[in-house]
VODRENPA-670687 format. One record per residue (C-alpha): chain; x, y negated, z negated; residue in one letter. Coordinates in Angstrom, 1 decimal, padded with zeros to 4 digits, always signed. Last residue first. Example, Ala and Ser with C-alpha at 12.3 -4.5 7.8 and 13.67 -1.06 7.14 Angstrom:
2
@chain->A	u->+013.7	v->+001.1	w->-007.1	resn->S
@chain->A	u->+012.3	v->+004.5	w->-007.8	resn->A
//
This chain:
233
@chain->A	u->+021.6	v->-000.5	w->+014.5	resn->A
@chain->A	u->+023.0	v->-002.7	w->+011.6	resn->I
@chain->A	u->+019.7	v->-004.4	w->+010.9	resn->R
@chain->A	u->+017.8	v->-001.1	w->+011.0	resn->R
@chain->A	u->+020.3	v->+000.5	w->+008.6	resn->A
@chain->A	u->+019.9	v->-002.4	w->+006.2	resn->R
@chain->A	u->+016.1	v->-001.9	w->+006.0	resn->H
@chain->A	u->+016.5	v->+001.9	w->+005.5	resn->N
@chain->A	u->+019.0	v->+001.3	w->+002.7	resn->Q
@chain->A	u->+016.6	v->-001.2	w->+001.1	resn->T
@chain->A	u->+013.7	v->+001.2	w->+001.3	resn->A
@chain->A	u->+015.7	v->+003.8	w->-000.4	resn->T
@chain->A	u->+017.0	v->+007.0	w->+001.2	resn->P
@chain->A	u->+014.8	v->+010.1	w->+000.6	resn->P
@chain->A	u->+013.3	v->+010.6	w->-002.9	resn->A
@chain->A	u->+011.0	v->+013.7	w->-003.2	resn->A
@chain->A	u->+007.4	v->+013.3	w->-004.0	resn->G
@chain->A	u->+005.9	v->+012.5	w->-007.4	resn->L
@chain->A	u->+004.2	v->+015.4	w->-009.2	resn->R
@chain->A	u->+001.0	v->+015.2	w->-011.2	resn->V
@chain->A	u->+000.3	v->+018.2	w->-013.5	resn->D
@chain->A	u->-002.2	v->+016.2	w->-015.5	resn->G
@chain->A	u->+000.4	v->+014.1	w->-017.3	resn->K
@chain->A	u->+002.9	v->+016.7	w->-018.7	resn->G
@chain->A	u->+003.7	v->+017.7	w->-015.1	resn->R
@chain->A	u->+005.0	v->+014.2	w->-014.4	resn->L
@chain->A	u->+008.3	v->+015.5	w->-013.0	resn->S
@chain->A	u->+011.1	v->+013.0	w->-012.9	resn->P
@chain->A	u->+011.7	v->+010.8	w->-009.8	resn->P
@chain->A	u->+014.9	v->+011.8	w->-008.0	resn->H
@chain->A	u->+017.5	v->+009.1	w->-008.8	resn->P
@chain->A	u->+017.7	v->+006.1	w->-006.5	resn->I
@chain->A	u->+021.3	v->+005.7	w->-005.2	resn->P
@chain->A	u->+023.2	v->+002.5	w->-005.7	resn->R
@chain->A	u->+024.6	v->+000.4	w->-002.9	resn->D
@chain->A	u->+021.2	v->-000.8	w->-001.7	resn->A
@chain->A	u->+020.4	v->-002.5	w->-005.0	resn->P
@chain->A	u->+017.0	v->-001.3	w->-006.5	resn->H
@chain->A	u->+014.1	v->-003.7	w->-006.2	resn->H
@chain->A	u->+012.2	v->-001.8	w->-003.6	resn->L
@chain->A	u->+012.8	v->+001.6	w->-005.2	resn->S
@chain->A	u->+011.9	v->+000.5	w->-008.7	resn->E
@chain->A	u->+008.8	v->-001.2	w->-007.4	resn->A
@chain->A	u->+007.7	v->+002.1	w->-005.8	resn->L
@chain->A	u->+008.3	v->+004.0	w->-009.0	resn->R
@chain->A	u->+006.1	v->+001.5	w->-010.9	resn->A
@chain->A	u->+003.5	v->+001.7	w->-008.1	resn->L
@chain->A	u->+003.4	v->+005.5	w->-008.4	resn->V
@chain->A	u->+002.9	v->+005.3	w->-012.2	resn->T
@chain->A	u->+000.1	v->+002.9	w->-011.9	resn->A
@chain->A	u->-001.7	v->+005.2	w->-009.4	resn->A
@chain->A	u->-001.3	v->+008.1	w->-011.9	resn->E
@chain->A	u->-003.2	v->+006.1	w->-014.4	resn->G
@chain->A	u->-005.9	v->+005.4	w->-011.9	resn->H
@chain->A	u->-006.4	v->+009.1	w->-011.4	resn->Y
@chain->A	u->-009.6	v->+009.7	w->-013.4	resn->A
@chain->A	u->-011.1	v->+006.6	w->-011.9	resn->A
@chain->A	u->-011.3	v->+008.2	w->-008.5	resn->A
@chain->A	u->-015.0	v->+007.2	w->-007.8	resn->R
@chain->A	u->-014.1	v->+003.6	w->-008.8	resn->G
@chain->A	u->-011.9	v->+003.5	w->-005.8	resn->S
@chain->A	u->-008.2	v->+002.9	w->-006.4	resn->P
@chain->A	u->-007.4	v->+006.0	w->-004.3	resn->S
@chain->A	u->-004.4	v->+007.9	w->-005.6	resn->P
@chain->A	u->-001.0	v->+006.7	w->-004.3	resn->M
@chain->A	u->+001.0	v->+007.8	w->-001.3	resn->V
@chain->A	u->+004.4	v->+006.5	w->-000.2	resn->W
@chain->A	u->+006.3	v->+006.4	w->+003.1	resn->V
@chain->A	u->+009.6	v->+004.6	w->+003.4	resn->E
@chain->A	u->+009.8	v->+002.5	w->+006.4	resn->A
@chain->A	u->+011.9	v->+003.0	w->+009.6	resn->G
@chain->A	u->+008.9	v->+002.8	w->+012.0	resn->A
@chain->A	u->+007.1	v->+005.3	w->+009.6	resn->L
@chain->A	u->+009.9	v->+007.3	w->+008.0	resn->P
@chain->A	u->+009.8	v->+011.0	w->+008.8	resn->E
@chain->A	u->+008.3	v->+012.8	w->+005.8	resn->V
@chain->A	u->+009.5	v->+013.7	w->+002.3	resn->S
@chain->A	u->+006.8	v->+011.5	w->+000.7	resn->Q
@chain->A	u->+007.3	v->+008.9	w->-002.1	resn->Q
@chain->A	u->+004.7	v->+009.1	w->-004.8	resn->G
@chain->A	u->+001.7	v->+011.4	w->-005.2	resn->W
@chain->A	u->+002.1	v->+015.1	w->-004.8	resn->A
@chain->A	u->-001.5	v->+015.8	w->-006.0	resn->R
@chain->A	u->-002.1	v->+018.5	w->-003.4	resn->A
@chain->A	u->+000.7	v->+018.6	w->-000.8	resn->R
@chain->A	u->+000.0	v->+016.4	w->+002.2	resn->W
@chain->A	u->+002.0	v->+017.0	w->+005.4	resn->A
@chain->A	u->-000.7	v->+018.8	w->+007.4	resn->R
@chain->A	u->-001.2	v->+015.8	w->+009.7	resn->P
@chain->A	u->+001.0	v->+012.8	w->+009.0	resn->Y
@chain->A	u->-000.7	v->+009.7	w->+010.4	resn->I
@chain->A	u->-004.3	v->+010.9	w->+009.7	resn->A
@chain->A	u->-003.0	v->+012.7	w->+006.6	resn->E
@chain->A	u->-001.9	v->+009.5	w->+005.0	resn->F
@chain->A	u->-005.3	v->+007.9	w->+005.6	resn->A
@chain->A	u->-006.9	v->+010.9	w->+004.0	resn->R
@chain->A	u->-004.6	v->+010.8	w->+001.0	resn->T
@chain->A	u->-005.8	v->+007.3	w->+000.4	resn->S
@chain->A	u->-004.0	v->+004.1	w->-000.8	resn->T
@chain->A	u->-001.2	v->+004.7	w->+001.7	resn->F
@chain->A	u->+002.0	v->+002.9	w->+000.7	resn->C
@chain->A	u->+004.3	v->+001.6	w->+003.4	resn->V
@chain->A	u->+007.9	v->+000.7	w->+002.8	resn->A
@chain->A	u->+010.7	v->-001.6	w->+004.2	resn->R
@chain->A	u->+008.2	v->-003.3	w->+006.5	resn->P
@chain->A	u->+008.8	v->-003.4	w->+010.3	resn->A
@chain->A	u->+005.8	v->-005.7	w->+011.1	resn->A
@chain->A	u->+005.8	v->-004.7	w->+014.8	resn->A
@chain->A	u->+006.4	v->-001.1	w->+014.0	resn->A
@chain->A	u->+003.5	v->-001.1	w->+011.5	resn->I
@chain->A	u->+001.1	v->-002.5	w->+014.2	resn->R
@chain->A	u->+002.3	v->+000.1	w->+016.7	resn->A
@chain->A	u->+001.7	v->+002.9	w->+014.2	resn->R
@chain->A	u->-001.9	v->+001.7	w->+013.7	resn->F
@chain->A	u->-002.4	v->+001.6	w->+017.5	resn->E
@chain->A	u->-001.2	v->+005.2	w->+017.8	resn->P
@chain->A	u->-003.3	v->+006.4	w->+014.7	resn->A
@chain->A	u->-006.7	v->+005.0	w->+015.7	resn->S
@chain->A	u->-007.7	v->+008.0	w->+017.8	resn->A
@chain->A	u->-006.7	v->+010.4	w->+015.0	resn->A
@chain->A	u->-008.8	v->+008.5	w->+012.5	resn->L
@chain->A	u->-011.7	v->+008.4	w->+014.8	resn->E
@chain->A	u->-011.5	v->+012.1	w->+015.4	resn->A
@chain->A	u->-011.3	v->+012.8	w->+011.7	resn->T
@chain->A	u->-014.5	v->+010.8	w->+011.3	resn->T
@chain->A	u->-015.0	v->+007.6	w->+009.4	resn->I
@chain->A	u->-018.4	v->+007.9	w->+007.7	resn->G
@chain->A	u->-016.5	v->+009.3	w->+004.6	resn->T
@chain->A	u->-015.1	v->+005.7	w->+004.4	resn->S
@chain->A	u->-018.4	v->+004.6	w->+002.8	resn->D
@chain->A	u->-019.4	v->+000.9	w->+003.3	resn->T
@chain->A	u->-018.1	v->+000.7	w->+006.8	resn->L
@chain->A	u->-016.1	v->-002.0	w->+008.7	resn->V
@chain->A	u->-014.1	v->-000.6	w->+011.6	resn->R
@chain->A	u->-010.4	v->-001.3	w->+011.5	resn->K
@chain->A	u->-009.2	v->+002.3	w->+011.3	resn->V
@chain->A	u->-005.7	v->+003.0	w->+009.8	resn->V
@chain->A	u->-006.1	v->+000.0	w->+007.5	resn->D
@chain->A	u->-004.0	v->-003.1	w->+006.8	resn->T
@chain->A	u->-002.3	v->-005.1	w->+004.1	resn->F
@chain->A	u->+001.0	v->-006.9	w->+003.6	resn->G
@chain->A	u->+003.3	v->-007.5	w->+000.6	resn->I
@chain->A	u->+006.2	v->-009.9	w->+000.4	resn->R
@chain->A	u->+007.9	v->-009.2	w->-002.9	resn->L
@chain->A	u->+008.4	v->-010.9	w->-006.3	resn->A
@chain->A	u->+005.9	v->-013.6	w->-005.8	resn->R
@chain->A	u->+005.4	v->-016.3	w->-008.4	resn->A
@chain->A	u->+008.8	v->-017.3	w->-009.6	resn->A
@chain->A	u->+010.6	v->-016.0	w->-006.5	resn->N
@chain->A	u->+013.1	v->-013.4	w->-007.5	resn->L
@chain->A	u->+016.6	v->-014.0	w->-008.9	resn->G
@chain->A	u->+015.9	v->-012.2	w->-012.2	resn->A
@chain->A	u->+013.0	v->-009.8	w->-012.2	resn->P
@chain->A	u->+009.7	v->-011.5	w->-013.2	resn->G
@chain->A	u->+008.5	v->-013.6	w->-016.2	resn->S
@chain->A	u->+004.8	v->-014.4	w->-015.7	resn->R
@chain->A	u->+003.9	v->-016.7	w->-012.9	resn->A
@chain->A	u->+002.0	v->-019.9	w->-013.1	resn->P
@chain->A	u->-000.8	v->-020.6	w->-010.6	resn->R
@chain->A	u->-000.3	v->-022.8	w->-007.5	resn->T
@chain->A	u->+000.2	v->-020.2	w->-004.9	resn->D
@chain->A	u->+000.2	v->-021.0	w->-001.1	resn->R
@chain->A	u->-000.8	v->-018.6	w->+001.6	resn->G
@chain->A	u->+000.9	v->-016.8	w->+004.5	resn->E
@chain->A	u->+003.6	v->-015.0	w->+002.7	resn->G
@chain->A	u->+001.9	v->-011.6	w->+002.6	resn->T
@chain->A	u->+001.4	v->-012.0	w->-001.2	resn->L
@chain->A	u->-000.3	v->-015.3	w->-000.5	resn->F
@chain->A	u->-002.6	v->-013.8	w->+002.1	resn->A
@chain->A	u->-003.8	v->-011.1	w->-000.5	resn->D
@chain->A	u->-004.2	v->-013.6	w->-003.4	resn->D
@chain->A	u->-008.0	v->-013.9	w->-003.0	resn->E
@chain->A	u->-008.3	v->-010.2	w->-003.8	resn->P
@chain->A	u->-006.9	v->-010.9	w->-007.3	resn->T
@chain->A	u->-003.4	v->-011.1	w->-008.8	resn->V
@chain->A	u->-002.1	v->-011.1	w->-012.3	resn->A
@chain->A	u->+001.5	v->-012.3	w->-012.4	resn->R
@chain->A	u->+005.0	v->-011.4	w->-011.2	resn->T
@chain->A	u->+004.1	v->-008.7	w->-008.6	resn->V
@chain->A	u->+005.6	v->-005.3	w->-007.7	resn->L
@chain->A	u->+006.5	v->-004.7	w->-011.4	resn->P
@chain->A	u->+003.0	v->-003.3	w->-011.9	resn->S
@chain->A	u->+000.1	v->-004.5	w->-014.1	resn->A
@chain->A	u->-001.3	v->-006.8	w->-011.4	resn->S
@chain->A	u->-001.2	v->-004.0	w->-008.8	resn->L
@chain->A	u->-003.4	v->-001.8	w->-011.0	resn->T
@chain->A	u->-005.9	v->-004.5	w->-011.7	resn->R
@chain->A	u->-005.9	v->-005.4	w->-008.0	resn->W
@chain->A	u->-006.5	v->-001.9	w->-006.8	resn->F
@chain->A	u->-009.1	v->-000.9	w->-009.4	resn->A
@chain->A	u->-012.1	v->-001.1	w->-007.0	resn->N
@chain->A	u->-015.4	v->-001.6	w->-008.8	resn->G
@chain->A	u->-015.6	v->-005.3	w->-008.0	resn->S
@chain->A	u->-015.3	v->-004.5	w->-004.3	resn->H
@chain->A	u->-012.7	v->-006.8	w->-002.5	resn->G
@chain->A	u->-010.0	v->-004.2	w->-001.8	resn->Y
@chain->A	u->-008.7	v->-006.6	w->+000.9	resn->Y
@chain->A	u->-010.1	v->-010.1	w->+001.3	resn->H
@chain->A	u->-012.6	v->-011.7	w->+003.7	resn->G
@chain->A	u->-015.3	v->-011.6	w->+001.1	resn->R
@chain->A	u->-017.8	v->-010.1	w->+003.4	resn->E
@chain->A	u->-015.2	v->-007.7	w->+004.9	resn->A
@chain->A	u->-014.1	v->-006.6	w->+001.4	resn->S
@chain->A	u->-017.8	v->-006.0	w->+000.5	resn->R
@chain->A	u->-018.4	v->-004.0	w->+003.7	resn->E
@chain->A	u->-015.3	v->-001.8	w->+003.2	resn->G
@chain->A	u->-012.3	v->-002.1	w->+005.5	resn->P
@chain->A	u->-011.0	v->+001.3	w->+006.8	resn->N
@chain->A	u->-008.7	v->+004.1	w->+005.6	resn->I
@chain->A	u->-006.3	v->+002.0	w->+003.5	resn->G
@chain->A	u->-002.7	v->+001.0	w->+004.0	resn->V
@chain->A	u->-000.6	v->-001.1	w->+001.6	resn->F
@chain->A	u->+002.4	v->-002.7	w->+003.3	resn->V
@chain->A	u->+005.7	v->-003.4	w->+001.6	resn->L
@chain->A	u->+008.8	v->-005.5	w->+001.9	resn->D
@chain->A	u->+007.5	v->-007.6	w->+004.8	resn->L
@chain->A	u->+009.9	v->-009.1	w->+007.2	resn->G
@chain->A	u->+007.7	v->-009.4	w->+010.3	resn->P
@chain->A	u->+004.0	v->-010.2	w->+009.6	resn->S
@chain->A	u->+001.0	v->-008.3	w->+008.6	resn->L
@chain->A	u->-002.3	v->-009.3	w->+006.9	resn->L
@chain->A	u->-004.6	v->-007.4	w->+009.2	resn->D
@chain->A	u->-008.0	v->-008.9	w->+009.9	resn->P
@chain->A	u->-011.1	v->-007.4	w->+008.3	resn->L
@chain->A	u->-013.4	v->-006.1	w->+010.9	resn->T
@chain->A	u->-016.7	v->-006.7	w->+012.8	resn->P
@chain->A	u->-017.8	v->-009.2	w->+010.2	resn->P
@chain->A	u->-021.2	v->-008.1	w->+008.7	resn->L
@chain->A	u->-024.6	v->-009.6	w->+009.7	resn->V
@chain->A	u->-027.2	v->-009.0	w->+007.0	resn->R
@chain->A	u->-030.7	v->-008.8	w->+008.3	resn->S
@chain->A	u->-033.0	v->-011.8	w->+007.8	resn->T
@chain->A	u->-036.4	v->-011.0	w->+006.3	resn->M
//
């Protein structure tokens, strides 16, 4: 019987000029086998992203390179915000804090996360996105220790990551199905921030206490304002 040989990692999909980068803890085995991010059939990431204003049509794991700007799309788009590309509203990249392939991210130790943090920060600095969104509170805590407030999903009141807004959404894993609705709300707020004109302030997100006592984070300067400030500096 031949043993299964897994790829050593799942390559980053990062390039300069991205609007947004999604950040996980580490690549899962199924994702590495498929060669695409969030590739497990039980993961709700692509369904949640498809329903959000961040994209203009339904997307699948095979669209990850296209969203980054490195692939070609031939499928029709649904109606998107005026003036945006007919098939891709924003350029979206993908990476992980730790690049080691593992089925269960609980096998990634706190020490391994901490050791990977400097190299991860360097990758984000090279891409210089307008915003980053952690798809795991544990990944966020690896970069911002002790900054997480229970269930405070949304934009975080922390120092920008290489000039980028910092957001956290609930895990799209099937084991976190109870929070997938809150993940959709975070992506809607994130899209609002990224699409909003730079000369108009983003209002503080309203409380979601009526929906399971979920709170969105505070609203520092918008991604577009941060992006313009970097160009001026």
